[in-house]
Biopython code that builds the backbone (N, CA, C, O; Angstrom):
import numpy as np
from Bio.PDB.StructureBuilder import StructureBuilder

atoms = [
    (1, "MET", "N", (14.045, 20.813, 17.663)),
    (1, "MET", "CA", (13.525, 22.191, 17.139)),
    (1, "MET", "C", (12.272, 21.873, 16.234)),
    (1, "MET", "O", (12.139, 20.975, 15.402)),
    (2, "ILE", "N", (11.329, 22.927, 16.654)),
    (2, "ILE", "CA", (9.852, 22.697, 15.920)),
    (2, "ILE", "C", (9.968, 23.945, 14.518)),
    (2, "ILE", "O", (10.443, 25.080, 14.546)),
    (3, "TRP", "N", (9.499, 23.383, 13.674)),
    (3, "TRP", "CA", (9.428, 24.418, 12.547)),
    (3, "TRP", "C", (7.988, 24.612, 12.152)),
    (3, "TRP", "O", (7.228, 23.650, 12.047)),
    (4, "PHE", "N", (7.620, 25.825, 11.940)),
    (4, "PHE", "CA", (6.220, 26.257, 11.481)),
    (4, "PHE", "C", (6.185, 27.037, 10.490)),
    (4, "PHE", "O", (6.894, 28.038, 10.582)),
    (5, "VAL", "N", (5.607, 26.907, 9.598)),
    (5, "VAL", "CA", (5.646, 27.671, 8.199)),
    (5, "VAL", "C", (4.162, 27.738, 7.918)),
    (5, "VAL", "O", (3.412, 26.765, 7.997)),
    (6, "ILE", "N", (3.792, 28.985, 7.579)),
    (6, "ILE", "CA", (2.297, 28.932, 7.284)),
    (6, "ILE", "C", (2.192, 28.725, 5.718)),
    (6, "ILE", "O", (2.712, 29.497, 4.912)),
    (7, "PRO", "N", (1.572, 27.765, 5.425)),
    (7, "PRO", "CA", (1.168, 27.019, 3.954)),
    (7, "PRO", "C", (0.622, 28.187, 3.227)),
    (7, "PRO", "O", (-0.317, 28.853, 3.663)),
    (8, "ARG", "N", (1.165, 28.396, 2.227)),
    (8, "ARG", "CA", (0.506, 29.250, 1.053)),
    (8, "ARG", "C", (-0.893, 28.593, 0.626)),
    (8, "ARG", "O", (-1.053, 27.379, 0.502)),
    (9, "SER", "N", (-1.833, 29.512, 0.428)),
    (9, "SER", "CA", (-2.905, 28.824, -0.105)),
    (9, "SER", "C", (-2.786, 28.939, -1.695)),
    (9, "SER", "O", (-2.320, 29.992, -2.132)),
    (10, "PRO", "N", (-3.169, 27.939, -2.598)),
    (10, "PRO", "CA", (-3.001, 27.773, -3.775)),
    (10, "PRO", "C", (-3.771, 28.665, -4.556)),
    (10, "PRO", "O", (-4.952, 28.894, -4.295)),
    (11, "LYS", "N", (-3.037, 29.287, -5.693)),
    (11, "LYS", "CA", (-3.550, 30.253, -6.593)),
    (11, "LYS", "C", (-4.868, 29.586, -7.521)),
    (11, "LYS", "O", (-4.776, 28.411, -7.878)),
    (12, "PRO", "N", (-5.777, 30.190, -7.793)),
    (12, "PRO", "CA", (-6.801, 29.758, -8.662)),
    (12, "PRO", "C", (-6.159, 29.164, -9.836)),
    (12, "PRO", "O", (-6.631, 28.103, -10.245)),
    (13, "THR", "N", (-5.159, 29.677, -10.443)),
    (13, "THR", "CA", (-4.652, 29.263, -11.787)),
    (13, "THR", "C", (-3.306, 28.106, -11.306)),
    (13, "THR", "O", (-2.614, 27.648, -12.216)),
    (14, "THR", "N", (-3.033, 27.723, -9.947)),
    (14, "THR", "CA", (-2.213, 26.687, -9.980)),
    (14, "THR", "C", (-2.458, 25.450, -10.389)),
    (14, "THR", "O", (-3.602, 25.120, -10.076)),
    (15, "THR", "N", (-1.824, 24.553, -11.002)),
    (15, "THR", "CA", (-2.163, 23.304, -11.473)),
    (15, "THR", "C", (-1.538, 22.172, -10.320)),
    (15, "THR", "O", (-0.583, 22.353, -9.563)),
    (16, "ILE", "N", (-2.285, 21.118, -10.432)),
    (16, "ILE", "CA", (-2.074, 20.120, -9.222)),
    (16, "ILE", "C", (-0.602, 19.851, -9.544)),
    (16, "ILE", "O", (0.163, 19.884, -8.581)),
    (17, "THR", "N", (-0.079, 19.583, -10.780)),
    (17, "THR", "CA", (1.460, 19.315, -11.127)),
    (17, "THR", "C", (2.289, 20.436, -10.194)),
    (17, "THR", "O", (3.136, 20.066, -9.381)),
    (18, "THR", "N", (1.975, 21.747, -10.388)),
    (18, "THR", "CA", (2.542, 22.909, -9.697)),
    (18, "THR", "C", (2.786, 22.408, -8.013)),
    (18, "THR", "O", (3.864, 22.390, -7.420)),
    (19, "LEU", "N", (1.522, 22.043, -7.507)),
    (19, "LEU", "CA", (1.287, 21.650, -6.198)),
    (19, "LEU", "C", (2.126, 20.751, -5.613)),
    (19, "LEU", "O", (2.831, 20.860, -4.610)),
    (20, "VAL", "N", (1.910, 19.582, -6.597)),
    (20, "VAL", "CA", (2.867, 18.293, -6.163)),
    (20, "VAL", "C", (4.497, 18.634, -6.100)),
    (20, "VAL", "O", (5.319, 18.200, -5.293)),
    (21, "ILE", "N", (4.705, 19.590, -7.259)),
    (21, "ILE", "CA", (6.188, 19.816, -7.354)),
    (21, "ILE", "C", (6.825, 20.521, -6.000)),
    (21, "ILE", "O", (7.849, 20.159, -5.420)),
    (22, "GLU", "N", (5.920, 21.665, -5.633)),
    (22, "GLU", "CA", (6.116, 22.291, -4.549)),
    (22, "GLU", "C", (6.047, 21.722, -3.195)),
    (22, "GLU", "O", (6.848, 22.040, -2.315)),
    (23, "GLU", "N", (4.929, 20.738, -3.001)),
    (23, "GLU", "CA", (5.158, 19.856, -1.897)),
    (23, "GLU", "C", (6.340, 19.163, -1.823)),
    (23, "GLU", "O", (6.965, 19.159, -0.762)),
    (24, "PHE", "N", (6.870, 18.385, -3.101)),
    (24, "PHE", "CA", (7.974, 17.604, -2.890)),
    (24, "PHE", "C", (9.254, 18.637, -2.619)),
    (24, "PHE", "O", (10.153, 18.113, -1.961)),
    (25, "ARG", "N", (9.439, 19.751, -2.940)),
    (25, "ARG", "CA", (10.542, 20.625, -2.484)),
    (25, "ARG", "C", (10.372, 20.816, -1.099)),
    (25, "ARG", "O", (11.360, 20.825, -0.365)),
    (26, "ASN", "N", (8.908, 21.014, -0.529)),
    (26, "ASN", "CA", (9.118, 21.313, 0.992)),
    (26, "ASN", "C", (9.521, 19.845, 1.816)),
    (26, "ASN", "O", (10.178, 19.742, 2.852)),
    (27, "TYR", "N", (8.950, 18.844, 1.061)),
    (27, "TYR", "CA", (9.439, 17.465, 1.725)),
    (27, "TYR", "C", (11.005, 17.358, 1.778)),
    (27, "TYR", "O", (11.606, 17.053, 2.808)),
    (28, "LYS", "N", (11.476, 17.572, 0.851)),
    (28, "LYS", "CA", (12.961, 17.515, 0.885)),
    (28, "LYS", "C", (13.544, 18.341, 2.004)),
    (28, "LYS", "O", (14.239, 17.785, 2.854)),
    (29, "PHE", "N", (13.312, 19.581, 2.050)),
    (29, "PHE", "CA", (13.676, 20.658, 2.895)),
    (29, "PHE", "C", (13.351, 20.192, 4.437)),
    (29, "PHE", "O", (14.232, 20.252, 5.295)),
    (30, "PHE", "N", (12.029, 19.725, 4.729)),
    (30, "PHE", "CA", (11.743, 19.376, 6.171)),
    (30, "PHE", "C", (12.220, 17.975, 6.599)),
    (30, "PHE", "O", (12.421, 17.734, 7.789)),
    (31, "ALA", "N", (12.408, 17.017, 5.607)),
    (31, "ALA", "CA", (12.846, 15.759, 5.826)),
    (31, "ALA", "C", (14.507, 15.766, 6.236)),
    (31, "ALA", "O", (15.061, 15.122, 7.127)),
    (32, "GLY", "N", (15.108, 16.749, 5.240)),
    (32, "GLY", "CA", (16.368, 17.117, 5.583)),
    (32, "GLY", "C", (16.657, 17.629, 7.014)),
    (32, "GLY", "O", (17.557, 17.133, 7.691)),
    (33, "ARG", "N", (15.786, 18.742, 7.502)),
    (33, "ARG", "CA", (15.897, 19.268, 8.546)),
    (33, "ARG", "C", (15.818, 18.185, 9.784)),
    (33, "ARG", "O", (16.645, 18.112, 10.693)),
    (34, "PHE", "N", (14.666, 17.370, 9.630)),
    (34, "PHE", "CA", (14.112, 16.543, 10.391)),
    (34, "PHE", "C", (15.474, 15.442, 10.854)),
    (34, "PHE", "O", (15.792, 15.129, 12.001)),
    (35, "VAL", "N", (16.013, 15.073, 9.772)),
    (35, "VAL", "CA", (17.220, 13.955, 10.200)),
    (35, "VAL", "C", (18.436, 14.912, 10.694)),
    (35, "VAL", "O", (19.249, 14.488, 11.516)),
    (36, "LEU", "N", (18.516, 16.098, 10.208)),
    (36, "LEU", "CA", (19.528, 16.876, 10.925)),
    (36, "LEU", "C", (19.405, 17.027, 12.365)),
    (36, "LEU", "O", (20.379, 16.912, 13.109)),
    (37, "ASP", "N", (18.066, 17.318, 12.830)),
    (37, "ASP", "CA", (17.955, 17.470, 14.260)),
    (37, "ASP", "C", (17.908, 16.326, 14.936)),
    (37, "ASP", "O", (17.620, 16.369, 16.133)),
    (38, "GLY", "N", (18.161, 15.178, 14.346)),
    (38, "GLY", "CA", (18.318, 13.791, 15.138)),
    (38, "GLY", "C", (16.987, 12.908, 14.964)),
    (38, "GLY", "O", (16.834, 11.782, 15.437)),
    (39, "GLY", "N", (16.078, 13.605, 14.220)),
    (39, "GLY", "CA", (15.103, 12.688, 14.093)),
    (39, "GLY", "C", (14.876, 11.335, 13.405)),
    (39, "GLY", "O", (15.278, 11.249, 12.245)),
    (40, "SER", "N", (14.355, 10.390, 13.899)),
    (40, "SER", "CA", (14.347, 9.101, 13.189)),
    (40, "SER", "C", (13.125, 8.378, 13.479)),
    (40, "SER", "O", (13.212, 7.163, 13.661)),
    (41, "ASP", "N", (12.081, 8.910, 13.542)),
    (41, "ASP", "CA", (10.585, 8.370, 13.848)),
    (41, "ASP", "C", (9.644, 8.857, 12.722)),
    (41, "ASP", "O", (9.067, 9.931, 12.895)),
    (42, "PRO", "N", (9.470, 8.263, 11.752)),
    (42, "PRO", "CA", (8.468, 8.447, 10.547)),
    (42, "PRO", "C", (7.337, 9.105, 11.018)),
    (42, "PRO", "O", (7.012, 10.248, 10.695)),
    (43, "LEU", "N", (6.689, 8.311, 11.850)),
    (43, "LEU", "CA", (5.447, 8.945, 12.397)),
    (43, "LEU", "C", (5.362, 10.162, 12.833)),
    (43, "LEU", "O", (4.531, 10.984, 12.448)),
    (44, "LEU", "N", (6.384, 10.379, 13.822)),
    (44, "LEU", "CA", (6.469, 11.855, 14.300)),
    (44, "LEU", "C", (6.570, 12.973, 13.127)),
    (44, "LEU", "O", (5.978, 14.052, 13.080)),
    (45, "PHE", "N", (7.624, 12.331, 12.050)),
    (45, "PHE", "CA", (7.564, 13.291, 11.143)),
    (45, "PHE", "C", (6.570, 13.865, 10.371)),
    (45, "PHE", "O", (6.406, 15.060, 10.124)),
    (46, "TRP", "N", (5.678, 12.551, 9.878)),
    (46, "TRP", "CA", (4.393, 13.045, 9.276)),
    (46, "TRP", "C", (3.337, 13.636, 10.014)),
    (46, "TRP", "O", (2.571, 14.445, 9.490)),
    (47, "ARG", "N", (3.236, 13.230, 11.376)),
    (47, "ARG", "CA", (2.540, 13.977, 12.309)),
    (47, "ARG", "C", (2.616, 15.499, 12.586)),
    (47, "ARG", "O", (1.748, 16.334, 12.839)),
    (48, "THR", "N", (4.050, 15.570, 12.441)),
    (48, "THR", "CA", (4.359, 17.117, 12.775)),
    (48, "THR", "C", (4.181, 17.955, 11.364)),
    (48, "THR", "O", (3.744, 19.104, 11.428)),
    (49, "ASN", "N", (4.489, 17.429, 10.218)),
    (49, "ASN", "CA", (4.282, 17.985, 8.883)),
    (49, "ASN", "C", (3.000, 17.731, 8.098)),
    (49, "ASN", "O", (2.884, 18.131, 6.940)),
    (50, "ARG", "N", (2.157, 17.145, 8.656)),
    (50, "ARG", "CA", (0.887, 16.900, 8.091)),
    (50, "ARG", "C", (0.085, 18.276, 7.604)),
    (50, "ARG", "O", (-0.849, 18.058, 6.833)),
    (51, "ILE", "N", (0.294, 19.443, 7.901)),
    (51, "ILE", "CA", (-0.403, 20.616, 7.599)),
    (51, "ILE", "C", (0.390, 20.954, 6.454)),
    (51, "ILE", "O", (-0.163, 21.163, 5.375)),
    (52, "ILE", "N", (1.806, 21.038, 6.604)),
    (52, "ILE", "CA", (2.717, 21.562, 5.274)),
    (52, "ILE", "C", (2.737, 20.706, 4.350)),
    (52, "ILE", "O", (3.033, 21.152, 3.241)),
    (53, "LEU", "N", (2.455, 19.290, 4.452)),
    (53, "LEU", "CA", (2.609, 18.345, 3.305)),
    (53, "LEU", "C", (1.341, 17.682, 3.295)),
    (53, "LEU", "O", (1.228, 16.518, 3.679)),
    (54, "PRO", "N", (0.395, 18.355, 2.879)),
    (54, "PRO", "CA", (-1.189, 17.537, 3.229)),
    (54, "PRO", "C", (-1.208, 16.433, 2.023)),
    (54, "PRO", "O", (-1.797, 15.376, 2.256)),
    (55, "LEU", "N", (-0.647, 16.606, 0.857)),
    (55, "LEU", "CA", (-0.552, 15.554, -0.106)),
    (55, "LEU", "C", (0.173, 14.229, 0.125)),
    (55, "LEU", "O", (-0.232, 13.076, -0.024)),
    (56, "LEU", "N", (1.143, 14.619, 0.458)),
    (56, "LEU", "CA", (2.349, 13.303, 0.829)),
    (56, "LEU", "C", (1.885, 12.801, 2.070)),
    (56, "LEU", "O", (1.856, 11.570, 2.101)),
    (57, "SER", "N", (1.435, 13.495, 3.321)),
    (57, "SER", "CA", (1.171, 12.930, 4.341)),
    (57, "SER", "C", (-0.119, 12.128, 4.334)),
    (57, "SER", "O", (-0.305, 11.433, 5.334)),
    (58, "THR", "N", (-1.056, 12.102, 3.368)),
    (58, "THR", "CA", (-2.225, 11.466, 3.065)),
    (58, "THR", "C", (-1.700, 9.973, 2.292)),
    (58, "THR", "O", (-2.292, 8.899, 2.397)),
    (59, "LEU", "N", (-0.717, 10.164, 1.676)),
    (59, "LEU", "CA", (-0.166, 8.951, 1.005)),
    (59, "LEU", "C", (0.731, 8.072, 2.056)),
    (59, "LEU", "O", (0.759, 6.848, 2.188)),
    (60, "ALA", "N", (1.330, 8.912, 2.639)),
    (60, "ALA", "CA", (2.033, 8.162, 3.702)),
    (60, "ALA", "C", (1.440, 7.504, 4.732)),
    (60, "ALA", "O", (1.948, 6.484, 5.198)),
    (61, "LYS", "N", (0.195, 8.070, 5.236)),
    (61, "LYS", "CA", (-0.665, 7.405, 6.050)),
    (61, "LYS", "C", (-1.432, 6.072, 5.632)),
    (61, "LYS", "O", (-1.837, 5.133, 6.319)),
    (62, "LYS", "N", (-1.491, 6.338, 4.170)),
    (62, "LYS", "CA", (-2.211, 5.196, 3.495)),
    (62, "LYS", "C", (-1.080, 3.796, 3.288)),
    (62, "LYS", "O", (-1.364, 2.631, 3.569)),
    (63, "TYR", "N", (0.260, 4.290, 2.716)),
    (63, "TYR", "CA", (1.023, 3.304, 2.150)),
    (63, "TYR", "C", (2.039, 2.759, 3.221)),
    (63, "TYR", "O", (2.437, 1.598, 3.121)),
    (64, "LEU", "N", (2.515, 3.660, 4.354)),
    (64, "LEU", "CA", (3.414, 3.406, 5.245)),
    (64, "LEU", "C", (2.844, 2.658, 6.680)),
    (64, "LEU", "O", (3.531, 2.232, 7.608)),
    (65, "ALA", "N", (1.594, 2.648, 6.566)),
    (65, "ALA", "CA", (0.975, 1.801, 7.567)),
    (65, "ALA", "C", (1.275, 0.256, 7.345)),
    (65, "ALA", "O", (1.068, -0.238, 6.236)),
    (66, "SER", "N", (1.782, -0.541, 8.444)),
    (66, "SER", "CA", (1.733, -2.252, 8.098)),
    (66, "SER", "C", (0.421, -2.878, 8.633)),
    (66, "SER", "O", (-0.350, -2.286, 9.389)),
    (67, "PRO", "N", (0.275, -3.921, 8.244)),
    (67, "PRO", "CA", (-0.990, -4.740, 8.616)),
    (67, "PRO", "C", (-0.632, -5.274, 10.030)),
    (67, "PRO", "O", (0.507, -5.577, 10.386)),
    (68, "ALA", "N", (-1.551, -5.336, 10.652)),
    (68, "ALA", "CA", (-1.693, -5.761, 12.050)),
    (68, "ALA", "C", (-1.276, -7.312, 12.061)),
    (68, "ALA", "O", (-0.567, -7.703, 12.988)),
    (69, "SER", "N", (-1.649, -8.121, 11.162)),
    (69, "SER", "CA", (-1.170, -9.376, 10.924)),
    (69, "SER", "C", (-0.778, -9.842, 9.666)),
    (69, "SER", "O", (-1.131, -9.363, 8.588)),
    (70, "SER", "N", (0.011, -10.853, 9.854)),
    (70, "SER", "CA", (0.599, -11.136, 8.497)),
    (70, "SER", "C", (0.144, -12.348, 7.985)),
    (70, "SER", "O", (0.796, -12.895, 7.096)),
    (71, "VAL", "N", (-1.027, -12.921, 8.477)),
    (71, "VAL", "CA", (-1.544, -14.229, 8.349)),
    (71, "VAL", "C", (-1.939, -14.180, 6.883)),
    (71, "VAL", "O", (-1.541, -15.140, 6.224)),
    (72, "ALA", "N", (-2.654, -13.240, 6.227)),
    (72, "ALA", "CA", (-3.111, -13.246, 4.976)),
    (72, "ALA", "C", (-2.162, -13.245, 3.771)),
    (72, "ALA", "O", (-2.455, -13.749, 2.687)),
    (73, "SER", "N", (-1.062, -12.669, 4.038)),
    (73, "SER", "CA", (0.118, -12.607, 3.361)),
    (73, "SER", "C", (0.671, -13.771, 3.367)),
    (73, "SER", "O", (1.094, -14.115, 2.263)),
    (74, "GLU", "N", (0.856, -14.673, 4.412)),
    (74, "GLU", "CA", (1.568, -15.911, 4.284)),
    (74, "GLU", "C", (0.733, -17.050, 3.795)),
    (74, "GLU", "O", (1.146, -18.090, 3.283)),
    (75, "SER", "N", (-0.619, -16.668, 4.051)),
    (75, "SER", "CA", (-1.454, -17.882, 3.423)),
    (75, "SER", "C", (-1.366, -17.607, 1.938)),
    (75, "SER", "O", (-1.291, -18.642, 1.275)),
    (76, "ALA", "N", (-1.358, -16.577, 1.300)),
    (76, "ALA", "CA", (-1.339, -16.349, -0.068)),
    (76, "ALA", "C", (-0.067, -16.916, -0.816)),
    (76, "ALA", "O", (-0.096, -17.512, -1.892)),
    (77, "PHE", "N", (1.253, -16.575, 0.074)),
    (77, "PHE", "CA", (2.536, -17.298, -0.318)),
    (77, "PHE", "C", (2.334, -18.896, -0.276)),
    (77, "PHE", "O", (2.603, -19.586, -1.260)),
    (78, "SER", "N", (1.976, -19.292, 0.599)),
    (78, "SER", "CA", (1.553, -20.792, 0.810)),
    (78, "SER", "C", (0.916, -21.242, -0.306)),
    (78, "SER", "O", (1.554, -22.003, -1.033)),
    (79, "VAL", "N", (-0.452, -20.878, -0.679)),
    (79, "VAL", "CA", (-1.236, -21.500, -1.770)),
    (79, "VAL", "C", (-0.217, -21.229, -2.978)),
    (79, "VAL", "O", (0.082, -22.242, -3.610)),
    (80, "SER", "N", (0.383, -19.987, -3.416)),
    (80, "SER", "CA", (1.162, -19.860, -4.648)),
    (80, "SER", "C", (2.254, -20.945, -4.635)),
    (80, "SER", "O", (2.613, -21.509, -5.669)),
    (81, "ALA", "N", (2.791, -21.224, -3.364)),
    (81, "ALA", "CA", (3.881, -22.262, -3.658)),
    (81, "ALA", "C", (3.458, -23.690, -3.817)),
    (81, "ALA", "O", (4.147, -24.550, -4.366)),
    (82, "ASN", "N", (2.334, -23.867, -3.320)),
    (82, "ASN", "CA", (1.533, -25.283, -3.765)),
    (82, "ASN", "C", (1.214, -25.339, -5.135)),
    (82, "ASN", "O", (1.186, -26.411, -5.739)),
    (83, "TYR", "N", (0.989, -24.341, -5.623)),
    (83, "TYR", "CA", (0.701, -24.398, -7.124)),
    (83, "TYR", "C", (1.811, -24.165, -7.848)),
    (83, "TYR", "O", (1.741, -24.510, -9.028)),
    (84, "GLY", "N", (2.851, -23.660, -7.463)),
    (84, "GLY", "CA", (4.141, -23.193, -8.333)),
    (84, "GLY", "C", (5.225, -24.402, -7.937)),
    (84, "GLY", "O", (6.431, -24.171, -8.025)),
    (85, "ARG", "N", (4.768, -25.605, -7.531)),
    (85, "ARG", "CA", (5.986, -26.429, -7.191)),
    (85, "ARG", "C", (6.521, -27.222, -8.710)),
    (85, "ARG", "O", (6.136, -26.978, -9.854)),
    (86, "LYS", "N", (7.313, -28.014, -8.345)),
    (86, "LYS", "CA", (8.143, -28.363, -9.276)),
    (86, "LYS", "C", (7.428, -29.358, -10.329)),
    (86, "LYS", "O", (7.937, -29.614, -11.420)),
    (87, "GLN", "N", (6.158, -29.910, -9.879)),
    (87, "GLN", "CA", (5.315, -30.821, -10.641)),
    (87, "GLN", "C", (4.407, -29.917, -11.600)),
    (87, "GLN", "O", (3.704, -30.508, -12.420)),
    (88, "ARG", "N", (4.383, -28.706, -11.555)),
    (88, "ARG", "CA", (3.363, -27.856, -11.971)),
    (88, "ARG", "C", (4.497, -26.686, -12.822)),
    (88, "ARG", "O", (4.044, -25.546, -12.921)),
    (89, "ALA", "N", (5.647, -26.885, -13.306)),
    (89, "ALA", "CA", (6.432, -26.243, -13.760)),
    (89, "ALA", "C", (6.030, -25.559, -15.099)),
    (89, "ALA", "O", (6.510, -24.482, -15.452)),
    (90, "ARG", "N", (5.107, -26.267, -15.825)),
    (90, "ARG", "CA", (4.618, -25.737, -17.063)),
    (90, "ARG", "C", (3.480, -24.901, -17.039)),
    (90, "ARG", "O", (3.066, -24.317, -18.040)),
    (91, "LEU", "N", (2.874, -24.817, -15.719)),
    (91, "LEU", "CA", (1.636, -23.930, -15.575)),
    (91, "LEU", "C", (1.806, -22.256, -15.740)),
    (91, "LEU", "O", (2.389, -21.630, -14.854)),
    (92, "LEU", "N", (1.386, -21.727, -16.658)),
    (92, "LEU", "CA", (1.702, -20.382, -17.059)),
    (92, "LEU", "C", (1.281, -19.581, -16.015)),
    (92, "LEU", "O", (0.340, -19.890, -15.284)),
    (93, "PRO", "N", (2.062, -18.360, -15.884)),
    (93, "PRO", "CA", (1.679, -17.296, -14.574)),
    (93, "PRO", "C", (0.266, -16.875, -14.580)),
    (93, "PRO", "O", (-0.345, -16.693, -13.527)),
    (94, "GLU", "N", (-0.244, -16.724, -15.697)),
    (94, "GLU", "CA", (-1.746, -16.289, -15.677)),
    (94, "GLU", "C", (-2.612, -17.577, -15.024)),
    (94, "GLU", "O", (-3.559, -17.327, -14.278)),
    (95, "ASN", "N", (-2.315, -18.697, -15.278)),
    (95, "ASN", "CA", (-3.085, -19.762, -14.736)),
    (95, "ASN", "C", (-2.773, -20.032, -13.421)),
    (95, "ASN", "O", (-3.664, -20.484, -12.702)),
    (96, "LEU", "N", (-1.664, -19.836, -12.974)),
    (96, "LEU", "CA", (-1.059, -20.013, -11.207)),
    (96, "LEU", "C", (-1.735, -18.759, -10.847)),
    (96, "LEU", "O", (-2.320, -19.022, -9.796)),
    (97, "ALA", "N", (-1.944, -17.651, -11.131)),
    (97, "ALA", "CA", (-2.740, -16.439, -10.556)),
    (97, "ALA", "C", (-4.228, -16.821, -10.253)),
    (97, "ALA", "O", (-4.779, -16.648, -9.166)),
    (98, "MET", "N", (-4.902, -17.464, -11.572)),
    (98, "MET", "CA", (-6.205, -17.702, -11.372)),
    (98, "MET", "C", (-6.218, -18.875, -10.541)),
    (98, "MET", "O", (-7.150, -18.888, -9.737)),
    (99, "SER", "N", (-5.543, -19.736, -10.515)),
    (99, "SER", "CA", (-5.832, -21.077, -9.649)),
    (99, "SER", "C", (-5.665, -20.532, -8.147)),
    (99, "SER", "O", (-6.544, -20.695, -7.301)),
    (100, "ALA", "N", (-4.701, -20.005, -7.948)),
    (100, "ALA", "CA", (-4.412, -19.360, -6.262)),
    (100, "ALA", "C", (-5.893, -18.477, -6.214)),
    (100, "ALA", "O", (-6.689, -18.880, -5.366)),
    (101, "TYR", "N", (-6.248, -17.514, -6.906)),
    (101, "TYR", "CA", (-7.411, -16.674, -6.720)),
    (101, "TYR", "C", (-8.761, -17.773, -6.551)),
    (101, "TYR", "O", (-9.567, -17.563, -5.645)),
    (102, "LEU", "N", (-8.903, -18.703, -7.290)),
    (102, "LEU", "CA", (-10.143, -19.517, -7.237)),
    (102, "LEU", "C", (-9.948, -20.240, -5.965)),
    (102, "LEU", "O", (-10.915, -20.400, -5.221)),
    (103, "TYR", "N", (-8.771, -20.693, -5.649)),
    (103, "TYR", "CA", (-8.648, -21.553, -4.295)),
    (103, "TYR", "C", (-8.759, -20.741, -3.089)),
    (103, "TYR", "O", (-9.195, -21.179, -2.024)),
    (104, "ASP", "N", (-8.325, -19.460, -3.295)),
    (104, "ASP", "CA", (-8.711, -18.623, -2.098)),
    (104, "ASP", "C", (-10.157, -18.463, -1.943)),
    (104, "ASP", "O", (-10.749, -18.646, -0.879)),
    (105, "LYS", "N", (-10.785, -18.060, -3.217)),
    (105, "LYS", "CA", (-12.313, -17.872, -2.983)),
    (105, "LYS", "C", (-13.270, -18.936, -2.353)),
    (105, "LYS", "O", (-14.161, -18.734, -1.528)),
    (106, "PHE", "N", (-12.889, -20.099, -2.921)),
    (106, "PHE", "CA", (-13.494, -21.286, -2.731)),
    (106, "PHE", "C", (-13.234, -21.936, -1.491)),
    (106, "PHE", "O", (-14.165, -22.564, -0.986)),
    (107, "VAL", "N", (-11.986, -21.892, -0.834)),
    (107, "VAL", "CA", (-11.793, -22.844, 0.293)),
    (107, "VAL", "C", (-11.851, -21.843, 1.467)),
    (107, "VAL", "O", (-12.140, -22.316, 2.566)),
    (108, "ASP", "N", (-11.601, -20.460, 1.365)),
    (108, "ASP", "CA", (-12.007, -19.506, 2.315)),
    (108, "ASP", "C", (-13.206, -19.158, 2.515)),
    (108, "ASP", "O", (-13.463, -18.792, 3.662)),
    (109, "ASP", "N", (-14.193, -19.154, 1.616)),
    (109, "ASP", "CA", (-15.872, -18.473, 1.667)),
    (109, "ASP", "C", (-16.586, -19.914, 1.620)),
    (109, "ASP", "O", (-16.734, -20.440, 0.517)),
    (110, "PRO", "N", (-16.993, -20.507, 2.671)),
    (110, "PRO", "CA", (-17.911, -21.382, 2.342)),
    (110, "PRO", "C", (-19.014, -21.247, 1.632)),
    (110, "PRO", "O", (-19.403, -22.195, 0.950)),
    (111, "SER", "N", (-19.732, -20.009, 1.670)),
    (111, "SER", "CA", (-20.699, -19.828, 0.830)),
    (111, "SER", "C", (-20.607, -19.833, -0.566)),
    (111, "SER", "O", (-21.584, -19.849, -1.315)),
    (112, "ALA", "N", (-19.166, -19.816, -1.001)),
    (112, "ALA", "CA", (-19.003, -19.874, -2.371)),
    (112, "ALA", "C", (-18.533, -21.033, -3.086)),
    (112, "ALA", "O", (-17.934, -21.016, -4.162)),
    (113, "THR", "N", (-18.895, -22.179, -2.311)),
    (113, "THR", "CA", (-18.712, -23.613, -2.774)),
    (113, "THR", "C", (-19.548, -23.887, -3.748)),
    (113, "THR", "O", (-20.587, -23.242, -3.893)),
    (114, "LEU", "N", (-19.155, -25.003, -4.632)),
    (114, "LEU", "CA", (-19.979, -25.475, -5.649)),
    (114, "LEU", "C", (-20.791, -26.500, -5.170)),
    (114, "LEU", "O", (-20.375, -27.113, -4.187)),
    (115, "ASN", "N", (-21.952, -26.843, -5.697)),
    (115, "ASN", "CA", (-22.905, -27.672, -5.358)),
    (115, "ASN", "C", (-22.318, -28.883, -6.052)),
    (115, "ASN", "O", (-21.989, -28.757, -7.231)),
    (116, "ASN", "N", (-22.162, -29.976, -5.471)),
    (116, "ASN", "CA", (-21.715, -31.152, -5.871)),
    (116, "ASN", "C", (-22.835, -32.194, -6.509)),
    (116, "ASN", "O", (-22.571, -33.239, -7.105)),
    (117, "ASN", "N", (-24.084, -31.680, -6.252)),
    (117, "ASN", "CA", (-25.135, -32.448, -6.840)),
    (117, "ASN", "C", (-25.661, -31.768, -8.097)),
    (117, "ASN", "O", (-26.748, -32.133, -8.544)),
    (118, "SER", "N", (-25.013, -30.869, -8.656)),
    (118, "SER", "CA", (-25.343, -30.071, -9.786)),
    (118, "SER", "C", (-24.594, -30.872, -11.072)),
    (118, "SER", "O", (-23.490, -30.529, -11.494)),
    (119, "HIS", "N", (-25.346, -31.951, -11.604)),
    (119, "HIS", "CA", (-24.957, -32.533, -12.605)),
    (119, "HIS", "C", (-25.720, -32.079, -14.279)),
    (119, "HIS", "O", (-25.624, -32.690, -15.343)),
    (120, "ASP", "N", (-26.507, -30.717, -13.944)),
    (120, "ASP", "CA", (-27.424, -30.522, -15.107)),
    (120, "ASP", "C", (-26.417, -29.226, -15.772)),
    (120, "ASP", "O", (-26.819, -28.069, -15.645)),
    (121, "ILE", "N", (-25.324, -29.459, -16.358)),
    (121, "ILE", "CA", (-24.530, -28.449, -16.916)),
    (121, "ILE", "C", (-24.770, -28.550, -18.409)),
    (121, "ILE", "O", (-24.199, -27.779, -19.180)),
]
sb = StructureBuilder()
sb.init_structure("model")
sb.init_model(0)
sb.init_chain("A")
sb.init_seg("    ")
for serial, (resi, resn, name, xyz) in enumerate(atoms, 1):
    if name == "N":
        sb.init_residue(resn, " ", resi, " ")
    sb.init_atom(name, np.array(xyz, "f"), 0.0, 1.0, " ", f" {name:<3s}", serial, name[0])
structure = sb.get_structure()
């Protein structure tokens, strides 16, 4: 079943808070209807309701998309696991984060490596 509602244009005195509250109300209604009608594809839901729910559909497009590859996240966990091993148990979380960041920047980017001949510090 296809639902079509003509969205009301916001009044000049309408605040963003009011718009968000109204859009969440609409979302609850249309999501409930979508599920009751047997819908289970979130992409179809957001494609169908992008005009009725413009704010939430923008957020859905941004945050519900999965990355094409998990290599970057696996690499980050691998580096963190290396620094977070038992021998470095006393390493503060801030230092662990900075070490992983520096490792990522200097190992992955050859142009960012330090010059080994620079003894003039």
